[in-house]
Each structure stands twice: as structure tokens, then as C-alpha cells.
Backbone as a printed PyTorch tensor [residue, N CA C, xyz], in Angstrom:
tensor([[[  0.9670,  35.8980, -11.4180],
         [  1.9860,  34.6730, -10.1700],
         [  2.1130,  33.6880, -10.6400]],

        [[  3.5820,  33.2030, -10.9110],
         [  3.9990,  31.3940, -11.1930],
         [  3.6600,  30.7210,  -9.7930]],

        [[  3.3020,  29.3330, -10.6900],
         [  3.2260,  28.3630,  -9.7790],
         [  4.3400,  27.7750,  -9.0520]],

        [[  4.4880,  27.8970,  -8.4340],
         [  5.8240,  27.2970,  -7.2820],
         [  5.2810,  25.6480,  -6.9740]],

        [[  6.1030,  24.8510,  -7.5000],
         [  6.5710,  23.4340,  -7.0230],
         [  7.0810,  23.4930,  -5.9400]],

        [[  6.6620,  23.1710,  -4.6220],
         [  7.2170,  22.6560,  -3.4510],
         [  7.7600,  21.1640,  -2.9890]],

        [[  8.2570,  21.0280,  -2.8610],
         [  8.8160,  19.3740,  -2.3600],
         [  7.8560,  18.9950,  -1.3000]],

        [[  7.0040,  18.0670,  -1.3200],
         [  5.9870,  17.3980,  -0.2740],
         [  6.9570,  17.3900,   0.5160]],

        [[  6.2790,  17.5200,   1.8960],
         [  6.6300,  17.4880,   3.6810],
         [  6.4720,  15.7080,   3.8340]],

        [[  7.4680,  15.4830,   4.2710],
         [  7.6420,  13.7140,   4.7000],
         [  7.4030,  13.6060,   6.4030]],

        [[  6.9570,  14.6750,   7.0320],
         [  7.2380,  14.6370,   8.8980],
         [  5.9980,  13.6390,   9.5050]],

        [[  5.4670,  13.4440,   8.2610],
         [  3.7120,  12.5950,   9.3260],
         [  4.1540,  11.4490,   8.0050]],

        [[  4.8180,  11.1500,   7.0790],
         [  4.9250,  10.0430,   6.7830],
         [  5.3510,   8.5300,   7.6670]],

        [[  5.4260,   7.1190,   7.6590],
         [  6.0520,   6.0980,   8.2090],
         [  6.6730,   5.6930,   6.7080]],

        [[  8.0110,   5.3650,   7.0300],
         [  9.3730,   5.1480,   6.0960],
         [  9.9160,   3.7320,   6.5650]],

        [[ 10.2480,   2.9890,   5.4040],
         [ 10.6900,   1.3950,   5.6150],
         [ 11.7460,   1.5190,   4.5380]],

        [[ 13.4710,   1.4570,   4.6090],
         [ 14.1730,   1.7940,   4.0180],
         [ 15.2840,   0.6640,   4.2320]],

        [[ 15.7660,   0.1750,   2.8180],
         [ 16.3250,  -1.0790,   2.5950],
         [ 16.9300,  -0.2460,   1.3900]],

        [[ 18.7580,   0.5980,   0.8880],
         [ 18.7940,   1.1560,   0.0450],
         [ 19.0140,  -0.4230,  -0.9420]],

        [[ 18.6040,   0.4030,  -2.0810],
         [ 17.9350,   0.8890,  -2.9420],
         [ 16.0370,   1.8300,  -3.0550]],

        [[ 16.2020,   0.7670,  -2.1380],
         [ 14.5620,   0.8990,  -2.1290],
         [ 13.9230,   1.5200,  -0.7290]],

        [[ 12.5590,   2.3000,  -1.0690],
         [ 12.4730,   2.8020,   0.2000],
         [ 10.8800,   2.9480,   0.2310]],

        [[  9.7910,   2.9190,   1.4370],
         [  8.6620,   3.0850,   1.2060],
         [  8.0780,   4.2750,   2.3510]],

        [[  6.9470,   5.2050,   1.3570],
         [  6.5540,   5.5330,   2.5810],
         [  4.8990,   5.8080,   2.4940]],

        [[  4.7260,   6.3510,   3.6510],
         [  2.8430,   5.7160,   3.3100],
         [  2.6200,   6.2900,   4.8430]],

        [[  1.0580,   6.5960,   4.8190],
         [  0.3960,   7.5940,   6.3100],
         [  0.6460,   6.3990,   7.8840]],

        [[  0.4300,   7.0860,   8.4160],
         [  0.4540,   6.1640,   9.7840],
         [ -0.4980,   4.9760,   9.9120]],

        [[ -1.7180,   4.9990,   8.8800],
         [ -2.2890,   3.6360,   9.0950],
         [ -1.7920,   2.7160,   8.0050]],

        [[ -0.5310,   2.7290,   7.2160],
         [  0.2900,   2.6000,   6.1020],
         [ -0.1060,   2.0310,   5.0190]],

        [[ -1.5120,   2.6350,   4.7950],
         [ -2.3270,   3.0770,   3.2850],
         [ -0.6680,   4.0410,   2.6010]],

        [[ -0.5940,   3.3420,   1.5910],
         [  0.0260,   4.5950,   0.1620],
         [ -0.9690,   5.3010,  -0.3570]],

        [[ -1.3280,   6.5850,  -0.3500],
         [ -2.4690,   7.2950,  -1.5060],
         [ -0.7860,   7.9450,  -2.3300]],

        [[ -2.3150,   7.7720,  -3.3360],
         [ -1.4580,   8.6080,  -5.0440],
         [ -1.6170,  10.0430,  -4.8230]],

        [[ -0.6550,  10.2150,  -3.4680],
         [ -0.4420,  11.8840,  -3.4600],
         [  0.3160,  11.9590,  -2.7360]],

        [[  1.2450,  13.4570,  -3.1270],
         [  2.4260,  13.4590,  -2.2710],
         [  3.5610,  13.0420,  -2.6270]],

        [[  4.4010,  13.0670,  -1.9950],
         [  5.7800,  11.9360,  -1.8460],
         [  5.3770,  10.2450,  -1.4480]],

        [[  3.6270,   9.7740,  -1.0250],
         [  4.0440,   8.5810,  -1.0020],
         [  4.2620,   7.4140,  -1.6210]],

        [[  4.9730,   6.6070,  -1.5970],
         [  5.1850,   5.5540,  -2.4610],
         [  5.7490,   4.2610,  -1.9520]],

        [[  5.9380,   3.5360,  -3.1560],
         [  7.4100,   2.9390,  -2.7770],
         [  8.3870,   3.3650,  -3.8190]],

        [[  9.6030,   3.6300,  -3.6870],
         [ 10.9180,   3.9960,  -4.7760],
         [ 12.2130,   2.7690,  -4.8880]],

        [[ 12.1520,   2.8670,  -5.5930],
         [ 13.2860,   2.1690,  -6.0700],
         [ 14.5090,   2.6430,  -7.1420]],

        [[ 15.4480,   2.7360,  -6.8770],
         [ 16.4880,   3.2340,  -8.2780],
         [ 15.8640,   4.6250,  -8.4780]],

        [[ 15.5920,   5.5540,  -7.4810],
         [ 15.0420,   6.8030,  -8.0160],
         [ 13.4770,   6.9660,  -8.8620]],

        [[ 12.9910,   5.8150,  -9.0730],
         [ 12.1890,   5.9540, -10.0070],
         [ 10.3890,   4.9930,  -8.5710]],

        [[  9.3000,   5.9680,  -8.5990],
         [  8.0910,   5.3160,  -7.6750],
         [  7.4460,   3.9300,  -8.4350]],

        [[  7.4520,   3.2400,  -7.8490],
         [  7.2780,   1.6820,  -8.4920],
         [  6.0600,   1.1320,  -7.9700]],

        [[  5.5960,   1.4950,  -6.9200],
         [  4.0720,   1.6320,  -6.4780],
         [  3.6970,   3.3360,  -5.8180]],

        [[  2.5400,   3.3590,  -6.3410],
         [  1.8960,   4.7270,  -5.9640],
         [  0.3550,   4.8990,  -5.6450]],

        [[  0.5900,   3.4160,  -5.2190],
         [ -0.5730,   3.4020,  -4.7320],
         [ -0.9750,   1.7350,  -3.9360]],

        [[ -1.2820,   2.2060,  -2.6960],
         [ -1.3520,   0.7240,  -1.5950],
         [ -2.5080,   0.6910,  -0.4460]],

        [[ -3.8310,   0.8690,  -1.1890],
         [ -4.7870,   1.4380,   0.0090],
         [ -5.6640,  -0.0740,   0.3150]],

        [[ -5.5720,  -0.4020,   1.4320],
         [ -6.6400,  -1.6930,   1.7950],
         [ -7.7870,  -1.4350,   2.6950]],

        [[ -8.5780,  -1.9760,   2.6160],
         [ -9.7130,  -2.1860,   3.1850],
         [-10.6120,  -3.6620,   3.1290]],

        [[-11.5060,  -3.8740,   4.0300],
         [-11.4050,  -4.6830,   5.0090],
         [-13.2710,  -4.0550,   4.6130]],

        [[-14.1730,  -4.6670,   3.2640],
         [-15.6500,  -4.9520,   3.0050],
         [-16.1160,  -3.7710,   2.4140]],

        [[-15.0850,  -3.2640,   2.0840],
         [-14.8110,  -2.0030,   1.2940],
         [-14.7170,  -0.2320,   2.2420]],

        [[-14.2890,  -0.9110,   3.4990],
         [-14.0890,   0.1650,   4.7740],
         [-12.5710,  -0.0150,   4.6200]],

        [[-11.9140,   1.1820,   5.3990],
         [-10.7600,   1.4990,   5.5890],
         [-10.4990,   0.8170,   7.1360]],

        [[ -9.5270,  -0.0180,   7.5350],
         [ -9.2610,  -0.2540,   9.0580],
         [ -9.1920,   1.0570,   9.8310]],

        [[ -9.1890,   1.2650,  10.7250],
         [ -9.1920,   2.2410,  11.9520],
         [ -8.5250,   2.3610,  12.4570]],

        [[ -6.9320,   3.3160,  11.8530],
         [ -5.5930,   3.1000,  12.2990],
         [ -5.3110,   3.3140,  14.1600]],

        [[ -4.9630,   2.5300,  14.6450],
         [ -4.5650,   2.1120,  15.8570],
         [ -2.9690,   2.4550,  16.1770]],

        [[ -2.0010,   2.3160,  15.6260],
         [ -0.7820,   2.6920,  15.9430],
         [  0.0130,   1.4850,  14.5720]],

        [[  1.4200,   1.9450,  14.7370],
         [  2.5350,   1.6530,  14.2580],
         [  3.4400,   1.4440,  14.8550]],

        [[  4.5210,   0.4330,  14.4030],
         [  5.8160,   0.5590,  14.9190],
         [  6.9040,  -0.6820,  14.4210]],

        [[  8.1200,  -0.2790,  14.4070],
         [  9.3510,  -1.1010,  13.6320],
         [  9.1080,  -2.5970,  14.4830]],

        [[  9.6240,  -3.4560,  12.9780],
         [  9.5020,  -4.9290,  13.5900],
         [ 10.7740,  -5.3150,  13.3450]],

        [[ 11.4820,  -4.9010,  12.6350],
         [ 12.7800,  -4.9350,  12.5130],
         [ 13.6000,  -3.3670,  12.2270]],

        [[ 15.1210,  -3.2980,  11.3730],
         [ 15.4400,  -2.1300,  10.4200],
         [ 14.5830,  -1.5550,   9.3450]],

        [[ 14.4470,  -2.8840,   8.8020],
         [ 13.7780,  -2.8580,   7.2980],
         [ 12.3680,  -3.1800,   7.0410]],

        [[ 12.0020,  -3.2050,   8.5070],
         [  9.7000,  -3.4030,   8.2090],
         [  9.6780,  -2.7620,   9.6690]],

        [[  7.8700,  -2.4220,   9.0240],
         [  6.8350,  -1.5590,  10.3350],
         [  5.7760,  -2.6180,  10.4700]],

        [[  4.6280,  -2.8890,  11.1380],
         [  3.6870,  -3.3640,  11.3500],
         [  2.4430,  -2.0930,  11.7720]],

        [[  1.8750,  -2.1510,  11.0520],
         [  0.6020,  -1.3780,  11.0700],
         [ -0.8930,  -2.1950,  12.1170]],

        [[ -1.2490,  -1.5070,  12.5390],
         [ -2.5510,  -1.9820,  13.2830],
         [ -3.6680,  -1.7950,  13.0630]],

        [[ -4.5210,  -1.7100,  12.7090],
         [ -6.0600,  -0.8110,  13.1080],
         [ -7.1880,  -1.8950,  13.1270]],

        [[ -8.5890,  -1.6410,  13.6080],
         [ -9.7040,  -2.0980,  14.1880],
         [-10.7790,  -2.5860,  12.8470]],

        [[-10.9290,  -3.7450,  12.6850],
         [-12.5950,  -2.9150,  11.9330],
         [-13.4020,  -3.8900,  13.0180]],

        [[-14.0810,  -2.7290,  12.8690],
         [-14.8280,  -2.7720,  14.3590],
         [-15.9540,  -2.8440,  13.9100]],

        [[-16.4440,  -3.0470,  12.9580],
         [-17.7740,  -3.5640,  11.9800],
         [-18.3260,  -4.7780,  11.9410]],

        [[-16.8400,  -5.4140,  12.4300],
         [-16.6860,  -7.1800,  12.1440],
         [-16.7850,  -7.2630,  14.0040]],

        [[-17.3410,  -8.9340,  14.2150],
         [-16.9260,  -9.3230,  15.3410],
         [-17.8680,  -9.2540,  15.8860]],

        [[-17.8540,  -9.4740,  17.6820],
         [-18.7370,  -9.0690,  18.6230],
         [-19.2350,  -7.8040,  18.6650]],

        [[-20.6700,  -7.5410,  18.9940],
         [-21.4670,  -6.6300,  19.1800],
         [-20.4670,  -5.7550,  21.0200]],

        [[-20.8000,  -4.7000,  20.7740],
         [-20.2650,  -4.2510,  21.9100],
         [-18.8520,  -3.3330,  21.9680]],

        [[-18.0640,  -2.7380,  23.0090],
         [-17.8110,  -1.8980,  23.3210],
         [-16.1810,  -2.2550,  22.8900]],

        [[-15.7770,  -3.1060,  23.4760],
         [-14.7440,  -3.6000,  22.9680],
         [-14.3240,  -4.2230,  21.1420]],

        [[-13.9430,  -4.1690,  20.6200],
         [-13.3690,  -4.7100,  19.3120],
         [-12.5600,  -5.6980,  19.0980]],

        [[-13.4280,  -7.0450,  18.6790],
         [-12.4890,  -8.0720,  18.6120],
         [-12.1940,  -8.4590,  17.2240]],

        [[-12.1410,  -7.7260,  16.2780],
         [-11.3390,  -7.7090,  15.0660],
         [-10.1900,  -6.9230,  14.7240]],

        [[ -9.1170,  -7.4690,  14.3400],
         [ -7.5580,  -6.1950,  14.7510],
         [ -7.4880,  -7.0100,  12.9070]],

        [[ -6.7780,  -5.6220,  12.0660],
         [ -5.8150,  -5.8410,  11.0220],
         [ -4.5120,  -5.3240,  11.0240]],

        [[ -3.4560,  -6.4010,  10.8530],
         [ -2.6720,  -6.3700,  11.0390],
         [ -1.4900,  -6.6790,   9.5180]],

        [[ -0.7550,  -5.2850,   9.3770],
         [ -0.0310,  -5.1920,   7.9720],
         [  1.4030,  -4.7890,   8.1530]],

        [[  1.9030,  -5.9400,   7.8550],
         [  3.6570,  -5.5570,   8.5640],
         [  4.4290,  -5.6210,   6.8960]],

        [[  4.7760,  -4.1050,   6.2330],
         [  5.7470,  -4.4000,   5.4070],
         [  7.0520,  -4.4950,   5.8440]],

        [[  7.5970,  -4.9720,   4.9420],
         [  8.8360,  -5.2170,   4.8700],
         [  9.5320,  -5.5460,   3.2700]],

        [[ 11.0500,  -4.5170,   3.7200],
         [ 11.7590,  -4.6520,   2.4610],
         [ 12.9690,  -5.2760,   2.5870]],

        [[ 13.3830,  -6.2790,   1.2850],
         [ 14.7250,  -6.9670,   1.7050],
         [ 15.2660,  -7.1820,   0.1970]],

        [[ 16.1530,  -7.8720,  -0.3210],
         [ 17.3610,  -7.6760,  -1.4870],
         [ 16.0660,  -7.3980,  -2.2480]],

        [[ 15.0110,  -8.5510,  -2.4180],
         [ 14.3190,  -8.9700,  -3.4040],
         [ 13.2430,  -7.9210,  -3.5110]],

        [[ 12.6030,  -7.2280,  -2.7260],
         [ 11.3740,  -6.0170,  -2.9750],
         [ 11.2960,  -5.7350,  -1.6200]],

        [[  9.9040,  -5.6630,  -2.0580],
         [  8.6280,  -5.5280,  -0.8170],
         [  7.5500,  -6.1270,  -0.7810]],

        [[  7.8160,  -6.9700,   0.4150],
         [  6.6810,  -7.5850,   0.6390],
         [  5.8290,  -7.1530,   1.5340]],

        [[  4.2220,  -7.4750,   1.5910],
         [  3.8410,  -7.0680,   2.5080],
         [  2.5430,  -8.6230,   3.4060]],

        [[  2.6160,  -8.3140,   4.1920],
         [  1.6490,  -9.6050,   4.7920],
         [  0.1070,  -8.5350,   5.6780]],

        [[ -0.9780,  -9.1470,   5.1710],
         [ -2.1390,  -8.6650,   6.0580],
         [ -2.8430,  -9.9750,   6.5950]],

        [[ -2.7910,  -9.5870,   7.7660],
         [ -3.7710, -10.4340,   8.9680],
         [ -4.8060,  -9.7600,   9.3120]],

        [[ -5.5570, -10.5620,   9.2910],
         [ -7.4410, -10.3770,  10.0510],
         [ -7.0440, -11.2560,  11.5930]],

        [[ -6.9200, -10.3560,  12.8190],
         [ -7.0690, -11.6800,  13.9570],
         [ -8.5850, -11.3180,  14.5090]],

        [[ -9.3860, -12.8140,  14.8160],
         [-10.3830, -12.2140,  15.5230],
         [-10.3570, -12.9940,  16.6530]],

        [[-10.9870, -11.9490,  17.6590],
         [-10.9750, -12.7340,  19.4560],
         [-12.5280, -12.9060,  19.3420]],

        [[-13.2850, -12.9400,  18.3050],
         [-15.1490, -13.1820,  17.9910],
         [-15.2180, -14.5720,  18.4490]],

        [[-16.6110, -13.9000,  19.6740],
         [-17.2340, -15.5860,  19.7170],
         [-17.4980, -16.6340,  18.5230]],

        [[-17.7470, -15.8390,  17.5510],
         [-18.4110, -16.3170,  16.1680],
         [-17.2160, -16.3790,  15.2660]],

        [[-16.7920, -16.6210,  13.9540],
         [-16.2830, -16.8480,  13.0680],
         [-16.7340, -15.5980,  12.1710]],

        [[-15.9750, -14.5760,  11.7350],
         [-16.3400, -13.3650,  11.0670],
         [-15.3730, -13.6500,   9.5650]],

        [[-16.4330, -13.3530,   8.5690],
         [-16.5630, -13.3250,   7.3300],
         [-16.1900, -12.1220,   6.2480]],

        [[-14.8760, -11.7140,   5.9740],
         [-15.4200, -10.5620,   5.6420],
         [-14.2160, -10.3260,   3.5310]],

        [[-14.3120,  -9.4330,   3.1420],
         [-13.7060,  -9.6060,   2.1960],
         [-12.5810,  -8.1030,   1.9630]],

        [[-11.4750,  -8.9400,   1.9760],
         [ -9.6010,  -7.9330,   1.6410],
         [ -9.8370,  -7.4540,   0.7440]],

        [[ -9.7070,  -5.9190,   0.2500],
         [ -8.8910,  -5.6800,  -0.9270],
         [ -7.7160,  -4.5320,  -1.0500]],

        [[ -6.9240,  -4.7460,  -1.7280],
         [ -6.0340,  -3.8180,  -2.1360],
         [ -6.0320,  -3.5350,  -3.3840]],

        [[ -5.7310,  -1.9270,  -3.2190],
         [ -6.1270,  -0.8720,  -5.0170],
         [ -4.7970,  -0.8190,  -4.3390]],

        [[ -4.3150,  -1.4730,  -5.7740],
         [ -2.8030,  -0.8190,  -6.4060],
         [ -2.3760,   0.3260,  -7.4270]],

        [[ -1.6300,   0.4700,  -7.8740],
         [ -1.3780,   1.3980,  -8.5750],
         [  0.2840,   1.9020,  -9.0150]],

        [[  0.5100,   2.8760, -10.0940],
         [  1.7280,   2.7940, -10.3480],
         [  2.1580,   3.5280, -11.2590]],

        [[  3.1300,   4.7000, -11.1840],
         [  2.9050,   5.7500, -12.1410],
         [  5.0070,   5.7070, -12.4660]],

        [[  5.3710,   5.0500, -11.8620],
         [  6.9090,   5.0160, -12.4950],
         [  7.5810,   6.4870, -12.7180]],

        [[  6.9440,   7.3990, -11.8700],
         [  7.7510,   8.6530, -11.6240],
         [  8.5900,   8.8420, -11.5270]],

        [[  9.8010,   9.4230, -12.4130],
         [ 10.9080,  10.0160, -11.6870],
         [ 11.3600,  10.7760, -10.0980]],

        [[ 12.0750,  10.5180,  -8.9990],
         [ 12.0300,  10.7370,  -7.8560],
         [ 11.9300,  12.6050,  -7.7830]],

        [[ 12.5700,  13.0310,  -9.5520],
         [ 12.9730,  13.9760,  -9.5870],
         [ 11.8460,  14.5510,  -9.3690]],

        [[ 11.0850,  14.6850, -10.6030],
         [  9.3660,  15.0430, -10.5910],
         [  8.5760,  15.0770,  -9.5430]],

        [[  8.3660,  13.5340,  -8.5140],
         [  7.9540,  13.6090,  -7.0970],
         [  8.3440,  14.6370,  -6.0160]],

        [[  9.3420,  14.4170,  -6.0380],
         [ 10.0560,  15.6880,  -5.0170],
         [  9.9950,  17.0320,  -5.1710]],

        [[  9.7090,  17.4770,  -6.3160],
         [  9.5130,  18.6410,  -6.8610],
         [  7.8010,  18.9060,  -6.5410]],

        [[  7.0610,  18.5450,  -6.3290],
         [  5.5860,  18.2980,  -5.8630],
         [  4.7700,  18.2970,  -7.9360]],

        [[  5.3940,  17.7970,  -8.5750],
         [  4.3330,  17.1250,  -9.6370],
         [  3.7570,  15.8730,  -9.3640]],

        [[  2.6400,  15.6280, -10.3440],
         [  2.0560,  14.0990, -10.3010],
         [  1.9400,  13.5800, -11.6300]],

        [[  2.3090,  12.2250, -11.7160],
         [  2.5380,  11.7950, -12.5790],
         [  0.8670,  10.8530, -13.2130]],

        [[  0.7340,  10.6870, -14.3900],
         [ -0.8150,  10.0350, -14.2410],
         [ -0.2710,   9.1110, -14.1250]],

        [[ -0.9710,   7.8000, -13.3790],
         [ -0.9940,   5.9950, -13.0390],
         [ -0.9680,   5.4800, -15.1520]],

        [[  0.2100,   4.2730, -14.7960],
         [ -0.3630,   3.8800, -15.9910],
         [ -1.0530,   2.3090, -15.3890]],

        [[ -1.7790,   1.9270, -17.0960],
         [ -2.6620,   1.0410, -17.1940],
         [ -2.2800,  -0.2720, -16.3440]],

        [[ -2.6890,  -1.0150, -15.7700],
         [ -2.1380,  -2.3630, -15.0810],
         [ -2.3260,  -3.4770, -16.3790]],

        [[ -1.9330,  -4.1580, -15.9330],
         [ -1.8800,  -5.8840, -17.3180],
         [ -1.9950,  -7.2810, -16.3080]],

        [[ -2.8710,  -8.0360, -16.4650],
         [ -2.4440,  -8.9720, -15.0740],
         [ -1.7710, -10.1310, -16.5870]],

        [[  0.0910, -10.4460, -15.9770],
         [  0.1630, -11.0710, -17.3490],
         [  0.3390, -12.4850, -17.0170]],

        [[  0.0160, -12.6190, -15.5200],
         [ -0.5460, -14.1490, -15.3760],
         [ -1.2240, -14.2490, -13.9330]],

        [[ -1.6290, -15.5190, -13.9120],
         [ -2.9700, -15.3130, -12.6270],
         [ -2.0060, -14.7490, -11.2190]],

        [[ -2.3120, -13.8440, -10.6770],
         [ -2.4490, -13.6550,  -9.2820],
         [ -0.9570, -12.9730,  -9.5510]],

        [[ -0.8940, -12.0530, -11.1060],
         [  0.3960, -11.4560, -10.8940],
         [ -0.4480, -10.2890, -11.8450]],

        [[  0.2200,  -8.9040, -11.4630],
         [  0.1770,  -7.5680, -12.0680],
         [  1.2520,  -7.0650, -12.6030]],

        [[  1.2370,  -6.2140, -13.3790],
         [  2.6760,  -5.9780, -13.8910],
         [  2.3090,  -4.1520, -14.9100]],

        [[  3.4020,  -3.4610, -14.7130],
         [  2.9410,  -1.9340, -15.1610],
         [  4.3420,  -2.1520, -16.0270]],

        [[  4.4350,  -1.0900, -17.2450],
         [  5.6520,  -1.1500, -17.6720],
         [  5.5280,  -0.2200, -18.4500]],

        [[  6.6990,   1.0350, -18.7140],
         [  7.3150,   1.9990, -19.4130],
         [  8.3360,   2.1400, -19.1130]],

        [[  8.7520,   2.8610, -20.7920],
         [ 10.1700,   3.2790, -21.0780],
         [ 11.1480,   2.3480, -20.6980]],

        [[ 11.0170,   0.8450, -21.3480],
         [ 12.0050,  -0.2740, -20.8300],
         [ 11.5700,  -0.8400, -19.1870]],

        [[ 11.2250,  -0.1270, -18.1120],
         [ 11.4530,  -0.6710, -16.6770],
         [  9.4500,  -0.9390, -16.8600]],

        [[  9.7060,  -2.1550, -15.8470],
         [  8.3720,  -3.0040, -15.1340],
         [  8.0450,  -3.2710, -13.9890]],

        [[  7.1980,  -3.2170, -13.8040],
         [  7.1430,  -3.6090, -12.3470],
         [  6.0560,  -4.8820, -12.0840]],

        [[  6.2140,  -5.7350, -11.4890],
         [  5.3020,  -6.9340, -11.0080],
         [  4.8960,  -6.9230,  -9.4450]],

        [[  3.5010,  -7.2930,  -9.6280],
         [  3.0740,  -7.3620,  -7.9320],
         [  2.4980,  -8.7290,  -8.2400]],

        [[  3.2180,  -9.7250,  -7.1480],
         [  2.6000, -11.1640,  -7.1600],
         [  1.5720, -11.5020,  -6.2170]],

        [[  0.8700, -11.2230,  -5.9040],
         [ -0.4710, -11.8040,  -4.8540],
         [ -1.3190, -12.9170,  -4.8000]],

        [[ -0.3420, -14.3140,  -4.6610],
         [ -1.1850, -15.6700,  -4.9130],
         [ -2.4460, -15.5520,  -4.5040]],

        [[ -3.4740, -16.7420,  -5.6830],
         [ -4.7580, -16.6800,  -4.9820],
         [ -5.5570, -15.2930,  -4.8830]],

        [[ -5.0400, -14.0760,  -5.6670],
         [ -6.2150, -13.4260,  -5.3510],
         [ -6.7620, -13.2440,  -6.6090]],

        [[ -7.8250, -12.7920,  -6.2670],
         [ -8.5910, -12.5810,  -8.0900],
         [ -8.5120, -10.8250,  -8.0600]],

        [[ -8.0560, -10.4900,  -9.7820],
         [ -7.4060,  -9.6750,  -9.7480],
         [ -8.7680,  -9.1310, -10.4350]],

        [[ -8.9760,  -7.2910, -10.5150],
         [-10.1320,  -6.6530, -11.0850],
         [ -8.8510,  -5.3670, -11.8960]],

        [[ -9.0380,  -5.2900, -13.3880],
         [ -8.0080,  -4.2920, -13.6010],
         [ -8.8900,  -3.2780, -13.8470]],

        [[ -8.9740,  -1.8480, -13.1630],
         [-10.3800,  -1.3250, -13.3170],
         [ -9.5860,   0.3550, -13.4190]],

        [[-10.1140,   1.5820, -14.5030],
         [ -9.6780,   2.5630, -13.9880],
         [ -7.9420,   2.5300, -14.0790]],

        [[ -7.1360,   3.1590, -12.9750],
         [ -6.3320,   3.6600, -12.5750],
         [ -5.2050,   3.0430, -12.4670]],

        [[ -6.1690,   1.8180, -11.6330],
         [ -5.4950,   1.2990, -10.2440],
         [ -6.2710,  -0.5510, -10.4640]],

        [[ -5.3370,  -1.0230, -10.4100],
         [ -5.5320,  -3.0430,  -9.8970],
         [ -6.3250,  -3.0840,  -8.8550]],

        [[ -7.4550,  -3.8130,  -8.5600],
         [ -7.6360,  -4.5260,  -7.7600],
         [ -7.4210,  -5.9860,  -6.6330]],

        [[ -6.7050,  -6.0270,  -6.1270],
         [ -7.0490,  -7.6960,  -5.7570],
         [ -7.6830,  -8.0950,  -4.2410]],

        [[ -8.9440,  -8.1090,  -4.7050],
         [ -9.7410,  -9.0460,  -3.2410],
         [ -9.4860, -10.3580,  -3.2660]],

        [[ -9.4880, -10.4430,  -1.8900],
         [ -8.9590, -12.1140,  -1.5370],
         [ -9.4970, -12.5660,  -0.6460]]])
């Protein structure tokens, strides 16, 4: 029997679009290196991973909603932080926005806890620069190695295309198939 490569389903993904750029992730705001998730620009996947963690744990998703025609806010909880008790006191807000310059993501930890909270926020990033035709037919592409050309910058390059991510004041860790920006 011949293996069939099927177009990945989109029905459960959350998209943000401003042509020629689009971002597709799960309902928690995570962009995982599987299926058709990613940030696409001009028919290439320029970001294949953007996974947020707080103290090495993923926030518990509670909702998402459009902010503008080209932006969506994802809200989760960090119930392991803040005050003990039934009501969570630390919220994680992640706003993904597209404009003519590309994608911007803002991450805010909002605490109503009685005492200050401290946490390590990390964002694992990856890029495969896969052509959209390959992604749409269900093929996977290996991730590219990341470079750090300047403080607070990550880049990936292949075939004359370069993707750059700027994370001002972030400490960068280039390991394996992803780059981690703990901040």
C-alpha cells in the first residue's frame, strides 16, 4: 500500500492573518512543530515552533479572542504560582500581532497574589523554512540550526532566505533543534 500524504486539518487551529503573513497555532497560543502550525510568510514557514513555558510548565489555557483584525490574545493560568487556594492569582497573557514589519508577540504575567511572585519565562523557537506546498501535503522538514548573530537575536538561514527573531534583553540558549530564550 502506498503512503498517502494528506493536507493537515486546520479546524482546531487559531489563525492571525495579514497577507502575505499568517500564523497558525493551537488554542493555547502554542506553535508546535507538527502539522501545519507555524508562521508563514511569502509561502515559506518562517517559524515552526514557539512554545511558551513558565517555570518549565505550560500555562493552562482558558481562552483566546481576537484583539484586532490582525491580533489575537491567548490567556492561560500559572496556578502553581501565587496564592494558595482555589482561585488562581497568576494569569499569562500572550498577544500575537501581525503588521507590515512581521510578527510581534507580547507576553505578560499578571499577578493579583498577596505577595510578589518570581518565575522564569522561556520561549522555545524553531524554524525549518519549509515551502508551504510541502507543509500542505503533510510532509515534515527538519529544523534548521539557530545562530545568535548579536545579543538578543536569533537567526536561521538556508537557500538565500534568513529569518531573524529579536528578543531584547533575553538570555539565549541554542541547543539541538531549537533556540530557547529564557527571560
